[in-house]
Structure formats: structure tokens, C-alpha cells
A tleap script that builds the chain and sets N, CA, C and O, in Angstrom:
source leaprc.protein.ff14SB
mol = sequence {
  NMET SER GLN PRO MET ASN LEU SER LEU GLU
  GLN GLN PHE ASN ILE ARG SER PHE GLU THR
  GLN VAL GLN SER LEU ASN ARG ASP GLN ALA
  VAL GLU PHE LEU VAL LYS LEU TYR GLU GLN
  MET ILE MET LYS GLU ASN MET TYR LYS GLU
  PHE LEU LYS HIE GLN TRP GLY ILE GLU SER
  ASN SER LEU SER CGLN
}
set mol.1.N position { 131.151 89.735 111.093 }
set mol.1.CA position { 130.597 88.439 110.745 }
set mol.1.C position { 131.705 87.428 110.484 }
set mol.1.O position { 131.632 86.658 109.527 }
set mol.2.N position { 132.708 87.428 111.315 }
set mol.2.CA position { 133.812 86.500 111.117 }
set mol.2.C position { 133.461 85.091 111.582 }
set mol.2.O position { 134.067 84.118 111.133 }
set mol.3.N position { 132.487 84.979 112.477 }
set mol.3.CA position { 132.077 83.671 112.964 }
set mol.3.C position { 130.882 83.160 112.168 }
set mol.3.O position { 129.934 83.908 111.929 }
set mol.4.N position { 130.916 81.883 111.753 }
set mol.4.CA position { 129.768 81.338 111.025 }
set mol.4.C position { 128.565 81.208 111.958 }
set mol.4.O position { 128.708 80.936 113.150 }
set mol.5.N position { 127.391 81.408 111.392 }
set mol.5.CA position { 126.174 81.278 112.178 }
set mol.5.C position { 125.835 79.801 112.315 }
set mol.5.O position { 125.953 79.033 111.360 }
set mol.6.N position { 125.417 79.418 113.498 }
set mol.6.CA position { 125.016 78.037 113.733 }
set mol.6.C position { 123.594 77.829 113.270 }
set mol.6.O position { 122.731 78.687 113.458 }
set mol.7.N position { 123.358 76.684 112.666 }
set mol.7.CA position { 122.018 76.342 112.198 }
set mol.7.C position { 121.309 75.517 113.261 }
set mol.7.O position { 121.912 74.689 113.943 }
set mol.8.N position { 120.015 75.767 113.383 }
set mol.8.CA position { 119.220 74.966 114.306 }
set mol.8.C position { 119.049 73.562 113.734 }
set mol.8.O position { 119.316 73.320 112.557 }
set mol.9.N position { 118.612 72.664 114.565 }
set mol.9.CA position { 118.368 71.291 114.132 }
set mol.9.C position { 117.316 71.261 113.030 }
set mol.9.O position { 117.437 70.497 112.072 }
set mol.10.N position { 116.291 72.088 113.164 }
set mol.10.CA position { 115.247 72.168 112.143 }
set mol.10.C position { 115.813 72.671 110.812 }
set mol.10.O position { 115.465 72.149 109.753 }
set mol.11.N position { 116.678 73.677 110.862 }
set mol.11.CA position { 117.293 74.200 109.646 }
set mol.11.C position { 118.188 73.148 108.988 }
set mol.11.O position { 118.201 73.016 107.764 }
set mol.12.N position { 118.924 72.411 109.793 }
set mol.12.CA position { 119.766 71.338 109.253 }
set mol.12.C position { 118.910 70.275 108.569 }
set mol.12.O position { 119.260 69.779 107.498 }
set mol.13.N position { 117.790 69.933 109.192 }
set mol.13.CA position { 116.873 68.968 108.599 }
set mol.13.C position { 116.332 69.486 107.267 }
set mol.13.O position { 116.263 68.745 106.287 }
set mol.14.N position { 115.949 70.764 107.240 }
set mol.14.CA position { 115.421 71.353 106.010 }
set mol.14.C position { 116.459 71.347 104.895 }
set mol.14.O position { 116.114 71.145 103.730 }
set mol.15.N position { 117.699 71.563 105.231 }
set mol.15.CA position { 118.768 71.514 104.231 }
set mol.15.C position { 118.903 70.107 103.665 }
set mol.15.O position { 119.029 69.935 102.453 }
set mol.16.N position { 118.877 69.113 104.523 }
set mol.16.CA position { 118.984 67.717 104.047 }
set mol.16.C position { 117.778 67.343 103.188 }
set mol.16.O position { 117.920 66.649 102.181 }
set mol.17.N position { 116.608 67.797 103.581 }
set mol.17.CA position { 115.402 67.530 102.805 }
set mol.17.C position { 115.505 68.193 101.436 }
set mol.17.O position { 115.168 67.582 100.421 }
set mol.18.N position { 115.968 69.438 101.406 }
set mol.18.CA position { 116.161 70.175 100.164 }
set mol.18.C position { 117.170 69.454 99.275 }
set mol.18.O position { 116.963 69.318 98.069 }
set mol.19.N position { 118.249 69.002 99.873 }
set mol.19.CA position { 119.280 68.273 99.122 }
set mol.19.C position { 118.693 67.038 98.443 }
set mol.19.O position { 118.989 66.769 97.279 }
set mol.20.N position { 117.877 66.299 99.154 }
set mol.20.CA position { 117.236 65.106 98.595 }
set mol.20.C position { 116.341 65.468 97.416 }
set mol.20.O position { 116.321 64.763 96.407 }
set mol.21.N position { 115.610 66.556 97.543 }
set mol.21.CA position { 114.696 66.972 96.483 }
set mol.21.C position { 115.438 67.410 95.224 }
set mol.21.O position { 115.031 67.056 94.117 }
set mol.22.N position { 116.516 68.169 95.373 }
set mol.22.CA position { 117.199 68.697 94.192 }
set mol.22.C position { 118.082 67.665 93.502 }
set mol.22.O position { 118.449 67.853 92.343 }
set mol.23.N position { 118.424 66.596 94.179 }
set mol.23.CA position { 119.246 65.567 93.549 }
set mol.23.C position { 118.539 64.902 92.376 }
set mol.23.O position { 119.187 64.352 91.486 }
set mol.24.N position { 117.220 64.954 92.375 }
set mol.24.CA position { 116.467 64.310 91.295 }
set mol.24.C position { 116.256 65.225 90.082 }
set mol.24.O position { 115.689 64.791 89.080 }
set mol.25.N position { 116.704 66.483 90.159 }
set mol.25.CA position { 116.512 67.411 89.045 }
set mol.25.C position { 117.521 67.140 87.927 }
set mol.25.O position { 118.677 66.801 88.182 }
set mol.26.N position { 117.059 67.298 86.680 }
set mol.26.CA position { 118.023 67.236 85.583 }
set mol.26.C position { 118.693 68.605 85.461 }
set mol.26.O position { 118.343 69.533 86.189 }
set mol.27.N position { 119.642 68.732 84.554 }
set mol.27.CA position { 120.421 69.970 84.455 }
set mol.27.C position { 119.541 71.186 84.147 }
set mol.27.O position { 119.682 72.228 84.786 }
set mol.28.N position { 118.651 71.058 83.188 }
set mol.28.CA position { 117.785 72.184 82.823 }
set mol.28.C position { 116.882 72.601 83.990 }
set mol.28.O position { 116.693 73.792 84.237 }
set mol.29.N position { 116.336 71.629 84.693 }
set mol.29.CA position { 115.501 71.927 85.848 }
set mol.29.C position { 116.322 72.619 86.935 }
set mol.29.O position { 115.849 73.557 87.578 }
set mol.30.N position { 117.549 72.152 87.134 }
set mol.30.CA position { 118.412 72.731 88.152 }
set mol.30.C position { 118.774 74.180 87.816 }
set mol.30.O position { 118.776 75.044 88.693 }
set mol.31.N position { 119.077 74.436 86.554 }
set mol.31.CA position { 119.401 75.807 86.137 }
set mol.31.C position { 118.197 76.720 86.348 }
set mol.31.O position { 118.337 77.813 86.896 }
set mol.32.N position { 117.033 76.285 85.924 }
set mol.32.CA position { 115.816 77.077 86.092 }
set mol.32.C position { 115.542 77.329 87.577 }
set mol.32.O position { 115.183 78.436 87.978 }
set mol.33.N position { 115.717 76.298 88.368 }
set mol.33.CA position { 115.493 76.409 89.805 }
set mol.33.C position { 116.462 77.405 90.436 }
set mol.33.O position { 116.053 78.229 91.253 }
set mol.34.N position { 117.728 77.338 90.071 }
set mol.34.CA position { 118.725 78.245 90.632 }
set mol.34.C position { 118.457 79.700 90.259 }
set mol.34.O position { 118.634 80.597 91.084 }
set mol.35.N position { 118.035 79.933 89.033 }
set mol.35.CA position { 117.715 81.293 88.608 }
set mol.35.C position { 116.538 81.826 89.425 }
set mol.35.O position { 116.576 82.970 89.878 }
set mol.36.N position { 115.504 81.024 89.618 }
set mol.36.CA position { 114.347 81.451 90.412 }
set mol.36.C position { 114.730 81.660 91.872 }
set mol.36.O position { 114.260 82.600 92.512 }
set mol.37.N position { 115.574 80.793 92.391 }
set mol.37.CA position { 116.028 80.930 93.771 }
set mol.37.C position { 116.815 82.220 93.955 }
set mol.37.O position { 116.637 82.923 94.950 }
set mol.38.N position { 117.687 82.533 92.996 }
set mol.38.CA position { 118.465 83.761 93.066 }
set mol.38.C position { 117.553 84.989 92.998 }
set mol.38.O position { 117.763 85.968 93.715 }
set mol.39.N position { 116.545 84.928 92.135 }
set mol.39.CA position { 115.589 86.029 92.036 }
set mol.39.C position { 114.881 86.241 93.372 }
set mol.39.O position { 114.692 87.379 93.803 }
set mol.40.N position { 114.494 85.158 94.022 }
set mol.40.CA position { 113.832 85.266 95.325 }
set mol.40.C position { 114.772 85.840 96.378 }
set mol.40.O position { 114.344 86.610 97.238 }
set mol.41.N position { 116.049 85.472 96.317 }
set mol.41.CA position { 117.026 86.016 97.261 }
set mol.41.C position { 117.157 87.525 97.095 }
set mol.41.O position { 117.230 88.257 98.083 }
set mol.42.N position { 117.187 87.991 95.850 }
set mol.42.CA position { 117.296 89.422 95.586 }
set mol.42.C position { 116.042 90.139 96.073 }
set mol.42.O position { 116.132 91.210 96.674 }
set mol.43.N position { 114.881 89.560 95.817 }
set mol.43.CA position { 113.631 90.169 96.267 }
set mol.43.C position { 113.588 90.249 97.799 }
set mol.43.O position { 113.130 91.242 98.364 }
set mol.44.N position { 114.065 89.203 98.455 }
set mol.44.CA position { 114.102 89.185 99.918 }
set mol.44.C position { 115.053 90.265 100.435 }
set mol.44.O position { 114.738 90.961 101.401 }
set mol.45.N position { 116.200 90.402 99.801 }
set mol.45.CA position { 117.163 91.434 100.181 }
set mol.45.C position { 116.542 92.824 100.031 }
set mol.45.O position { 116.697 93.673 100.908 }
set mol.46.N position { 115.843 93.053 98.922 }
set mol.46.CA position { 115.184 94.346 98.702 }
set mol.46.C position { 114.115 94.613 99.755 }
set mol.46.O position { 113.948 95.742 100.217 }
set mol.47.N position { 113.397 93.562 100.126 }
set mol.47.CA position { 112.364 93.704 101.146 }
set mol.47.C position { 113.003 94.097 102.478 }
set mol.47.O position { 112.493 94.979 103.169 }
set mol.48.N position { 114.105 93.458 102.840 }
set mol.48.CA position { 114.802 93.809 104.080 }
set mol.48.C position { 115.316 95.243 104.038 }
set mol.48.O position { 115.220 95.967 105.028 }
set mol.49.N position { 115.861 95.656 102.896 }
set mol.49.CA position { 116.359 97.032 102.764 }
set mol.49.C position { 115.229 98.032 102.966 }
set mol.49.O position { 115.392 99.013 103.691 }
set mol.50.N position { 114.088 97.791 102.332 }
set mol.50.CA position { 112.946 98.689 102.470 }
set mol.50.C position { 112.430 98.702 103.906 }
set mol.50.O position { 112.064 99.753 104.433 }
set mol.51.N position { 112.405 97.537 104.528 }
set mol.51.CA position { 111.963 97.459 105.921 }
set mol.51.C position { 112.889 98.273 106.821 }
set mol.51.O position { 112.424 99.025 107.677 }
set mol.52.N position { 114.195 98.123 106.627 }
set mol.52.CA position { 115.150 98.868 107.442 }
set mol.52.C position { 115.055 100.371 107.187 }
set mol.52.O position { 115.128 101.169 108.121 }
set mol.53.N position { 114.893 100.749 105.931 }
set mol.53.CA position { 114.720 102.172 105.616 }
set mol.53.C position { 113.508 102.727 106.365 }
set mol.53.O position { 113.563 103.808 106.951 }
set mol.54.N position { 112.427 101.973 106.333 }
set mol.54.CA position { 111.204 102.407 107.009 }
set mol.54.C position { 111.441 102.508 108.518 }
set mol.54.O position { 111.062 103.500 109.142 }
set mol.55.N position { 112.065 101.486 109.102 }
set mol.55.CA position { 112.296 101.471 110.551 }
set mol.55.C position { 113.245 102.575 110.987 }
set mol.55.O position { 113.084 103.142 112.069 }
set mol.56.N position { 114.221 102.882 110.166 }
set mol.56.CA position { 115.207 103.903 110.504 }
set mol.56.C position { 114.768 105.302 110.065 }
set mol.56.O position { 115.463 106.284 110.322 }
set mol.57.N position { 113.619 105.385 109.405 }
set mol.57.CA position { 113.102 106.664 108.980 }
set mol.57.C position { 113.886 107.326 107.872 }
set mol.57.O position { 113.962 108.553 107.807 }
set mol.58.N position { 114.468 106.529 107.005 }
set mol.58.CA position { 115.253 107.090 105.899 }
set mol.58.C position { 114.657 106.677 104.557 }
set mol.58.O position { 115.385 106.413 103.600 }
set mol.59.N position { 113.355 106.623 104.497 }
set mol.59.CA position { 112.697 106.254 103.250 }
set mol.59.C position { 112.975 107.306 102.197 }
set mol.59.O position { 113.023 108.498 102.501 }
set mol.60.N position { 113.158 106.872 100.958 }
set mol.60.CA position { 113.539 107.778 99.875 }
set mol.60.C position { 112.484 108.847 99.617 }
set mol.60.O position { 112.839 109.964 99.238 }
set mol.61.N position { 111.208 108.550 99.806 }
set mol.61.CA position { 110.175 109.552 99.546 }
set mol.61.C position { 110.197 110.662 100.587 }
set mol.61.O position { 109.744 111.768 100.293 }
set mol.62.N position { 110.708 110.412 101.802 }
set mol.62.CA position { 110.791 111.456 102.801 }
set mol.62.C position { 111.973 112.382 102.554 }
set mol.62.O position { 111.981 113.514 103.037 }
set mol.63.N position { 112.971 111.919 101.809 }
set mol.63.CA position { 114.130 112.737 101.520 }
set mol.63.C position { 113.823 113.774 100.440 }
set mol.63.O position { 114.455 114.830 100.404 }
set mol.64.N position { 112.867 113.488 99.567 }
set mol.64.CA position { 112.568 114.386 98.450 }
set mol.64.C position { 111.640 115.520 98.852 }
set mol.64.O position { 111.438 116.448 98.068 }
set mol.65.N position { 111.070 115.473 100.053 }
set mol.65.CA position { 110.107 116.503 100.487 }
set mol.65.C position { 110.813 117.670 101.139 }
set mol.65.O position { 110.163 118.625 101.563 }
savepdb mol mol.pdb
quit
């Protein structure tokens, strides 16, 4: 992953839209938002891990049998 991934035009637009929205947050709102965003990122990562385990047939419950 040495090369950065290119963003689509739609993704670039969404980033600019997001930037506009968060600029109006005060510090407390921004902190709360960042914590929730980080939690969602972790949940998404866990979902991908579980999906890959399932696809690769290495689910933890199959190892214990």
C-alpha cells in the first residue's frame, strides 16, 4: 500500500460537504463526534474481519470443533 488510493469525484465532493458541516461544530460537539466516528470505524473493521473469516472459512467457532 505504498501508493495512495485515488478518490472518486463523488468521494471528493462528500469530503468537502463533510468539511463544511463539521466547521460549525463547537469543541465539545467535535470531540463527541470524533469519538462516535472512531467507534464506527472500529465496528466497521470488526465487521470486515468477521466477513473475511467467514469467506476464508476460518471462523473461530469452526476451530473449536
